Every structure is written in structure tokens, then in C-alpha cells.
C-alpha positions as CSV (number, residue, x, y, z in Angstrom):
1,M,94.8,41.4,161.6
2,T,93.6,45.0,161.4
3,A,90.3,46.0,159.9
4,G,92.0,47.5,156.9
5,R,94.0,44.5,156.1
6,S,91.0,42.3,156.6
7,Q,89.0,44.3,154.1
8,E,91.9,44.1,151.6
9,R,92.1,40.4,151.9
10,L,88.4,40.0,151.5
11,A,88.5,42.2,148.3
12,A,91.4,40.1,147.0
13,V,89.6,36.8,147.7
14,S,86.4,38.1,146.1
15,A,88.3,39.3,142.9
16,W,90.0,35.9,142.7
17,C,86.7,34.1,143.1
18,V,85.0,36.1,140.3
19,V,87.9,35.7,137.9
20,A,88.2,32.0,138.5
21,T,84.5,31.1,138.3
22,F,83.8,33.5,135.5
23,G,86.7,32.2,133.4
24,A,85.9,28.5,134.0
25,Y,82.3,28.8,133.1
26,F,83.0,31.2,130.2
27,C,85.3,28.6,128.7
28,M,82.7,25.9,129.1
29,Y,80.5,27.8,126.7
30,G,83.2,27.3,124.1
31,L,82.4,23.6,124.1
32,R,78.7,24.1,124.1
33,K,77.5,27.0,122.0
34,P,79.7,27.6,118.9
35,F,77.9,25.0,116.8
36,T,74.7,27.1,116.9
37,A,76.5,29.8,114.8
38,A,76.2,27.4,111.8
39,S,73.0,27.2,109.8
40,Y,73.3,23.6,108.6
41,S,70.8,24.7,106.0
42,D,72.1,22.2,103.4
43,V,71.6,19.2,105.8
44,Q,68.4,17.4,106.7
45,A,67.7,14.7,109.2
46,W,65.0,12.2,108.4
47,G,63.0,14.8,106.5
48,Q,63.4,17.5,109.1
49,A,65.5,20.6,109.4
50,Y,68.9,19.6,110.9
51,K,69.7,22.5,113.2
52,P,66.6,22.3,115.5
53,L,67.2,18.6,115.9
54,A,70.9,19.3,116.7
55,I,70.0,21.8,119.3
56,A,67.4,19.5,120.7
57,A,69.9,16.6,120.9
58,Q,72.4,18.7,122.9
59,V,69.7,20.2,125.1
60,L,68.3,16.7,125.8
61,G,71.7,15.7,127.1
62,Y,72.0,18.9,129.1
63,M,68.5,18.3,130.6
64,A,69.4,14.8,131.6
65,S,72.5,16.2,133.3
66,K,70.4,18.5,135.3
67,F,68.2,15.7,136.7
68,I,71.4,13.7,137.5
69,G,72.9,16.8,139.1
70,I,70.0,17.0,141.6
71,K,71.8,14.2,143.3
72,V,75.4,14.5,142.2
73,I,75.8,18.3,142.8
74,A,73.8,18.3,146.0
75,E,76.0,15.5,147.5
76,L,79.3,16.6,146.0
77,N,82.3,16.8,148.3
78,P,84.0,20.2,147.8
79,A,87.4,18.5,147.6
80,R,86.3,16.6,144.4
81,R,84.9,19.6,142.5
82,V,87.9,20.5,140.2
83,M,88.7,16.9,139.2
84,L,85.1,16.3,138.3
85,L,85.1,19.5,136.3
86,L,88.1,18.5,134.2
87,G,86.7,15.0,133.6
88,L,83.4,16.4,132.4
89,V,85.1,18.9,130.0
90,A,87.3,16.1,128.6
91,V,84.2,14.0,127.7
92,A,82.4,17.0,126.1
93,Q,85.4,17.8,123.9
94,A,85.8,14.2,122.8
95,A,82.1,14.2,121.8
96,L,82.7,17.3,119.6
97,V,85.6,15.5,117.9
98,A,83.4,12.5,117.3
99,F,80.7,14.9,116.0
100,S,83.1,16.2,113.4
101,V,84.0,12.8,111.9
102,T,80.6,11.0,112.1
103,P,78.3,11.4,109.0
104,A,75.1,13.4,109.4
105,P,72.5,12.8,110.7
106,W,74.0,10.1,112.8
107,N,76.4,12.6,114.5
108,L,73.4,14.1,116.3
109,G,74.0,11.5,119.1
110,W,77.4,13.0,119.8
111,L,75.7,16.4,120.6
112,L,73.6,14.6,123.2
113,V,76.8,13.2,124.7
114,N,78.4,16.6,124.6
115,G,75.5,18.2,126.6
116,L,75.4,15.4,129.2
117,P,78.6,16.3,131.1
118,L,78.4,20.1,130.5
119,G,75.1,20.4,132.4
120,M,76.9,19.8,135.7
121,V,79.6,22.4,135.3
122,F,77.6,25.3,136.7
123,G,76.8,23.6,139.9
124,I,80.4,22.7,140.5
125,V,81.5,26.3,139.9
126,L,78.7,27.9,141.9
127,G,79.6,25.7,144.9
128,F,82.8,27.8,145.3
129,L,80.7,31.0,145.8
130,E,77.6,30.2,147.9
131,G,77.3,31.0,151.6
132,R,79.4,34.1,151.6
133,R,78.5,37.7,152.6
134,H,79.1,38.8,149.1
135,T,77.6,35.8,147.3
136,E,75.2,37.9,145.2
137,A,78.0,40.1,143.8
138,L,80.3,37.0,143.2
139,A,77.5,35.0,141.6
140,A,76.4,38.0,139.5
141,G,80.0,38.1,138.2
142,L,79.8,34.4,137.4
143,C,76.4,34.7,135.8
144,T,77.6,37.4,133.4
145,S,79.8,34.7,132.0
146,F,76.9,32.8,130.4
147,I,75.4,36.0,129.1
148,V,78.6,37.3,127.5
149,A,80.0,33.8,126.7
150,D,76.9,32.9,124.7
151,G,77.5,35.7,122.3
152,V,81.3,35.4,122.3
153,A,81.1,31.6,121.6
154,K,78.8,32.2,118.7
155,S,81.1,34.9,117.4
156,V,84.1,32.6,117.6
157,G,82.1,29.9,115.8
158,Q,81.0,32.4,113.1
159,N,84.6,33.7,112.8
160,L,85.9,30.1,112.2
161,L,83.2,29.5,109.6
162,D,84.2,32.8,107.9
163,R,87.8,31.5,107.8
164,G,86.7,28.3,106.0
165,V,86.5,25.8,108.8
166,P,83.8,23.2,107.8
167,Q,80.6,23.6,109.8
168,F,80.8,20.1,111.4
169,A,84.5,20.5,112.4
170,M,84.0,24.1,113.7
171,P,82.6,23.1,117.2
172,A,85.6,20.9,117.9
173,V,88.1,23.5,116.8
174,A,86.3,26.1,118.9
175,G,86.4,23.8,121.9
176,L,90.2,23.4,121.7
177,I,90.6,27.2,121.7
178,F,88.7,27.4,125.0
179,I,90.1,24.4,126.8
180,I,93.6,25.9,127.1
181,P,92.6,28.9,129.3
182,L,90.1,26.7,131.1
183,L,92.9,24.7,132.6
184,G,94.3,27.9,134.1
185,F,91.0,28.9,135.6
186,A,90.6,25.4,137.0
187,W,93.8,25.8,138.9
188,M,92.5,29.1,140.2
189,L,89.4,27.3,141.6
190,T,91.6,25.1,143.7
191,R,93.0,28.1,145.5
192,I,89.7,29.5,146.6
193,P,89.3,29.4,150.4
194,P,86.1,28.1,152.1
195,P,83.6,30.6,153.6
196,S,84.9,32.3,156.7
197,L,83.3,32.2,160.1
198,A,81.8,35.6,159.5
199,D,80.3,34.3,156.2
200,V,78.7,31.4,158.0
201,A,77.3,33.7,160.7
202,A,75.7,35.9,158.0
203,R,74.5,33.3,155.6
204,S,74.5,29.9,157.4
205,A,76.8,26.9,156.8
206,R,76.4,25.0,153.5
207,S,76.8,21.3,153.3
208,P,76.1,18.3,151.1
209,M,72.5,17.1,151.2
210,N,71.5,13.4,151.2
211,R,68.2,12.3,149.7
212,A,66.3,12.4,152.9
213,E,67.5,16.0,153.6
214,R,66.5,17.1,150.1
215,Q,63.0,15.7,150.4
216,A,62.5,17.2,153.8
217,F,63.6,20.7,152.5
218,F,61.2,20.4,149.6
219,R,58.3,19.4,151.9
220,R,58.8,22.4,154.1
221,Y,58.7,24.9,151.2
222,G,57.1,23.0,148.5
223,L,54.5,25.4,147.1
224,G,56.9,28.3,147.0
225,L,59.7,26.2,145.4
226,T,57.1,25.0,142.8
227,L,56.1,28.5,141.9
228,I,59.8,29.6,141.5
229,T,60.5,26.5,139.5
230,V,57.6,27.2,137.1
231,M,58.7,30.8,136.6
232,Y,62.3,29.6,136.0
233,L,61.0,27.0,133.6
234,F,59.3,29.7,131.5
235,I,62.3,32.0,131.6
236,T,64.7,29.2,130.7
237,I,62.6,28.4,127.6
238,L,62.7,32.0,126.4
239,R,66.3,32.5,127.2
240,S,67.3,29.3,125.4
241,V,65.3,30.0,122.3
242,R,66.8,33.5,122.1
243,A,70.3,32.2,122.5
244,D,70.1,29.1,120.3
245,F,68.2,30.8,117.4
246,A,69.8,34.2,117.5
247,P,70.7,34.1,113.8
248,E,67.1,33.3,112.9
249,I,65.7,36.1,115.1
250,W,68.2,38.7,113.8
251,A,67.3,37.6,110.2
252,G,63.6,38.1,111.0
253,L,64.4,41.6,112.3
254,G,66.0,42.3,109.0
255,V,69.6,42.3,110.2
256,E,72.4,40.2,108.7
257,P,74.2,38.6,111.6
258,Q,77.9,39.5,111.8
259,A,80.6,37.8,113.9
260,G,80.7,40.6,116.5
261,L,76.9,41.3,116.7
262,Y,76.1,38.6,119.2
263,A,78.9,39.6,121.6
264,W,78.1,43.3,121.6
265,T,74.4,42.7,122.3
266,E,75.1,40.4,125.2
267,L,77.8,42.7,126.6
268,V,75.2,45.5,127.0
269,V,72.7,43.0,128.6
270,A,75.3,41.7,131.0
271,A,76.3,45.2,132.2
272,G,72.7,46.0,133.1
273,V,71.9,42.7,134.7
274,L,75.2,42.7,136.7
275,V,74.4,46.1,138.2
276,L,70.8,45.5,139.0
277,N,71.2,42.0,140.5
278,G,74.4,42.9,142.2
279,L,72.5,45.5,144.3
280,A,71.2,42.7,146.4
281,V,74.6,42.4,148.1
282,T,74.0,45.8,149.7
283,I,71.0,44.4,151.5
284,S,72.2,42.7,154.7
285,D,68.8,41.5,155.8
286,N,68.2,38.1,154.1
287,R,64.4,38.4,154.0
288,R,64.5,41.8,152.4
289,A,67.1,40.7,149.9
290,F,64.9,37.7,148.9
291,F,61.9,39.9,148.2
292,F,64.0,42.4,146.3
293,A,65.0,39.5,144.0
294,V,61.4,38.5,143.6
295,A,60.4,42.0,142.7
296,L,63.3,42.2,140.2
297,S,61.9,39.1,138.5
298,V,58.6,40.8,138.0
299,V,60.3,43.9,136.6
300,G,62.2,41.8,134.2
301,A,59.1,40.1,132.9
302,A,57.4,43.5,132.5
303,T,60.4,44.7,130.5
304,V,60.0,41.8,128.0
305,L,56.4,42.8,127.5
306,S,57.3,46.4,127.1
307,S,60.0,45.6,124.5
308,L,57.4,43.8,122.3
309,A,55.1,46.9,122.4
310,A,58.0,49.2,121.7
311,Y,59.2,47.2,118.7
312,R,55.8,47.4,117.1
313,A,56.0,51.2,117.7
314,G,59.3,51.5,115.9
315,L,62.0,50.4,118.3
316,S,65.3,49.5,116.6
317,P,66.2,45.7,116.3
318,F,69.4,46.2,118.4
319,A,67.4,47.9,121.2
320,F,64.7,45.3,121.0
321,M,67.2,42.4,121.4
322,V,68.9,44.3,124.3
323,L,65.6,44.9,126.2
324,Q,64.5,41.3,125.6
325,G,67.8,40.1,127.0
326,L,67.7,42.4,129.9
327,G,64.1,41.5,130.8
328,L,64.6,37.7,130.6
329,Y,68.0,37.7,132.3
330,L,66.9,39.7,135.3
331,P,64.7,36.9,136.8
332,Y,67.0,34.2,135.4
333,I,70.1,35.7,137.2
334,A,68.0,36.6,140.3
335,V,67.3,32.9,140.8
336,H,71.0,32.0,140.4
337,T,72.4,34.8,142.6
338,T,69.9,35.7,145.2
339,I,66.5,33.9,145.5
340,F,67.9,30.5,146.5
341,E,70.9,31.9,148.3
342,R,68.8,34.1,150.6
343,L,66.1,31.5,151.0
344,I,68.6,29.2,152.6
345,A,70.1,32.1,154.6
346,M,66.8,33.3,156.0
347,T,65.5,29.9,156.9
348,R,68.9,28.7,158.2
349,D,67.9,25.2,157.1
350,R,70.6,22.6,156.1
351,G,71.0,22.9,152.4
352,N,73.0,24.1,149.4
353,I,72.2,26.1,146.2
354,G,73.3,23.2,144.1
355,Y,70.2,21.1,145.0
356,L,67.7,24.0,144.4
357,M,69.4,25.2,141.2
358,Y,69.4,21.7,139.7
359,L,65.8,21.0,140.7
360,A,64.8,24.2,138.8
361,D,67.2,23.7,135.9
362,A,66.0,20.1,135.3
363,F,62.4,21.1,134.7
364,G,63.5,24.3,132.8
365,Y,65.4,22.3,130.2
366,L,62.6,19.7,130.1
367,G,60.3,22.5,129.0
368,Y,62.7,23.8,126.4
369,V,63.0,20.3,124.8
370,A,59.2,20.2,124.6
371,V,59.2,23.7,122.9
372,L,61.8,22.6,120.4
373,V,59.8,19.6,119.4
374,V,56.6,21.6,119.0
375,R,58.3,24.4,117.2
376,N,60.0,22.1,114.7
377,W,56.7,20.5,113.8
378,T,54.4,23.5,113.7
379,T,56.5,26.5,112.5
380,A,57.3,27.0,108.8
381,A,60.7,28.1,107.7
382,G,61.1,31.9,107.7
383,E,58.5,32.4,110.4
384,F,60.7,32.3,113.4
385,L,60.4,35.9,114.5
386,P,56.6,35.8,114.9
387,F,57.0,32.5,116.8
388,Y,59.5,34.1,119.1
389,Q,57.5,37.2,119.8
390,R,54.3,35.2,120.6
391,L,56.4,33.0,122.9
392,S,58.0,35.9,124.7
393,G,54.7,37.6,125.3
394,V,53.0,34.5,126.7
395,I,56.0,33.7,128.9
396,A,56.5,37.2,130.3
397,A,52.8,37.5,131.2
398,G,52.9,34.1,132.8
399,C,55.9,35.0,134.9
400,V,54.2,38.1,136.3
401,L,51.1,36.0,137.3
402,I,53.2,33.3,138.9
403,M,55.5,35.6,141.0
404,L,52.6,37.5,142.7
405,P,51.3,34.4,144.6
406,C,55.0,33.4,145.2
407,W,55.5,36.7,147.0
408,K,52.4,36.1,149.1
409,Y,53.4,32.5,150.0
410,F,56.8,33.5,151.3
411,A,55.4,36.6,153.1
412,N,52.9,34.4,154.9
413,L,55.6,31.9,155.6
414,G,57.6,34.6,157.4
415,V,54.6,35.5,159.5
416,A,53.9,31.9,160.4
417,R,57.6,31.3,161.3
418,A,57.7,34.5,163.5
419,A,54.5,33.3,165.3
420,G,55.9,29.8,165.7
421,E,53.1,28.3,163.6
422,L,55.2,26.9,160.7
423,D,54.6,23.2,160.3
424,P,57.9,21.6,159.2
425,A,56.1,18.6,157.8
426,A,53.9,20.7,155.5
427,S,53.3,18.9,152.3
428,A,54.4,20.0,148.9
429,P,52.0,19.8,145.9
430,A,51.6,16.1,145.1
431,G,52.6,16.2,141.4
432,V,55.9,17.9,141.9
433,E,56.7,16.0,145.1
434,E,56.3,12.7,143.4
435,L,58.8,13.8,140.7
436,V,61.3,14.8,143.4
437,A,60.7,11.6,145.3
438,V,61.9,9.5,142.4
439,E,64.9,11.7,141.6
440,P,68.2,9.8,140.9
């Protein structure tokens, strides 16, 4: 095969990968997020506001799925990915139907069931992309799906509400709309070829990891992984609050939410994040690309802080929400696309992104559940914007402080490895290692 034809085939495969994975994960959001477009202001649950409890119920299931996924996704045989994906989606849609016919507040349990299978979809889809020479670009394309899809799913939900669909039936109707194209994208996933020999030479082979291999990997890089996980926990909290309470944040900014507002904001954010994170694919050296992603995470956190100061100085609500989204999604997407991908590539250790992503995601969503509980008990109605601004300031500052020692840790790790002094039995921080040791 000539070099020209080889490049054409690589471009065709890459385009197919992006369309298939973007589409599959985009459609999953149609089963997860539309319900957040409803206010449920006329419903209470045991004396509490209904919507925060509804979001907490779904996130609780989603969080549990991440802990289960540490084992399931890390050990998943590639041949079983698509069948598992379709089964998980079917369970999630059935839960939405049950949610629509079960009286409130007892239908909250069905949102937990809905979140439980959906939490494993990302790991399944990402598995098709890792370990390739263009993984960052492919994964960046995938990750724009949950930036754009978040806004589009809420816009679809809002549109259905505007058309008179009852608020409890709306999530199931929206899910049906998205399931039809999802089946086509699932078929596309089955046609994605495995990484080539050139991909393996550049990025290392990726394989399922059993429990012993997962624990050994964590022991070797425990402190660095802990710092990344804590940063990701903070960013997950802020990203989830911004996504799930977008109507309340816009209202606090003095803007009446319209069906297309969510989608337009996230389209602008997605474009910026895609370009900046996608630049990592131009860096062939795995170590340099890793540190580029760490630096991008610090820049993102600084952008969040800057947006708060700019809003107080008169920045428009739309620009404020765009800068907030850009700042929090830069580190969030960097973890998904580059940090873990290049960590495995530069160490050449046996592993896969699925394990590392689900380790980080599990604790990220655990933190979000805790914030939801605290917020529901301590924040009065109509005060959501001040709560969000305080939260974003604390989280952004914390991320900057965390990523600086993270940079130093991995820089020192590279020096030790080059000198042959790296101890493969190095212990991880006790508290986190104990949590990993008892993973399912």
C-alpha cells in the first residue's frame, strides 16, 4: 500500500471512529439529561425540593456504576462491548418509562436505576479509541459529545415541555427520540478496526487488566494518580453542578432560559475545548504531551477564576457561562483525552484508560453526591447563583494548587526512571490504596 493510500485509509478510519463514538455517546445523553430541563417546582419529596433529590438519585446510580466499572470496564473483552452497550441502554430507557408512570416521590428510585447502567457507557465507547496515534484527536471529538449533548438534551427536553408533554413523561419521550439513531451508531462501532501495529509501537498495546494488575499499577504511580483524581473530583463537581442546574444559574444571571440557549452556549465551549485539547495529538513525544495536558488543566482552572472577576466587572451572562464552561472543560477533557492516555504510553505499563478513568470518575461523582446533599440542606431557594460562584472559586483555586505538585511528582518520576532508580513497589497513599484494594 502506498503512503498516500495509507494516509487516506487512516483518515477514513479516524473519521468513522469520531462519528461512531460521538454519535453513540451523544445519544446516551438523551436518556440521561432531558429531565433536568423540568423545574418540578410544584412537587416536593418528604418536605424537600424535588429536583435536587431527583438529580441526586440519578447521580447516585451513576456514581455506583463508576465504582462497578473499575472492574467491569477494565476487564471487558472488546468483542463484548456493543452488546453490553445495547443492554445498558435498554435498561436505562425502561427505567424512564417506569419513572413516568410511578407516582412522585416514589419514582425517584427509577432515576437511580436509570443512572446505574448509563455510567458504564463512556468506558465502552472510549475503549474503541485508546492506544492509537491520534487518540487525543479522536477522544476530543468524542468528548465534545457530552459538552454539546448536555445542552442539546436539555433543549430537547425543554422543547417537549413547551409542546405540552407532561414533565414526568418527558424524559421517556426524549429517550425514545435518541434511541433510534443510537442503534445506527452502535452498528458503526462494530466496524471499527483494532489499533494498527504502528499505533501499538507509538502508544503501547492496551489490554484488559485483572485485579492484581490494577493494584500493581496504582502502587507504582499512587501519589500522582491520587493528585489527578482529586483534581478531577473537584472539576467533576463543578461541571455537574453547572450542567444539572443550568436553568437556576441562568435565572440568577437574570436570563430567562430558552430551548436553544443551552445548546448554543455549549457549542461555543465545545469548539474551544476541541481545538485546545486536540493540539496534544501534534506532540509525538508522550512525556511532553502529558505535561502539555497538565499545563492545560492549570490554564483551565485559571480561566474559571478570571471569569468570576470579569463578571463582577460587567461581563455579560452569556460570556460568563462560556468562559466558565471553557475553563472547567479544559482539565475535564484533558483527563479523558490525554493525561491517562499518555501516562500509559510513556510508562509502557500494561493497562487501559478504562481502569484509570473509572477510578477517577467514581470518586468524582461521589463528591458530587455529597455536594448535592449539602446544597439541598444549606442553600435557600433563589440563592443558587451565589452558591455556584463560591463553589467555582474554591474549586478552581484548589485545582491550581493540586496540579503544581502533580507536575513535580511526574517530573521527578521521569528523572528516577531515566536513572533506573524507580521502585516498582512504591506504595500509594494508604487511604486511597485501601479504597482501591476493596474495589468490586
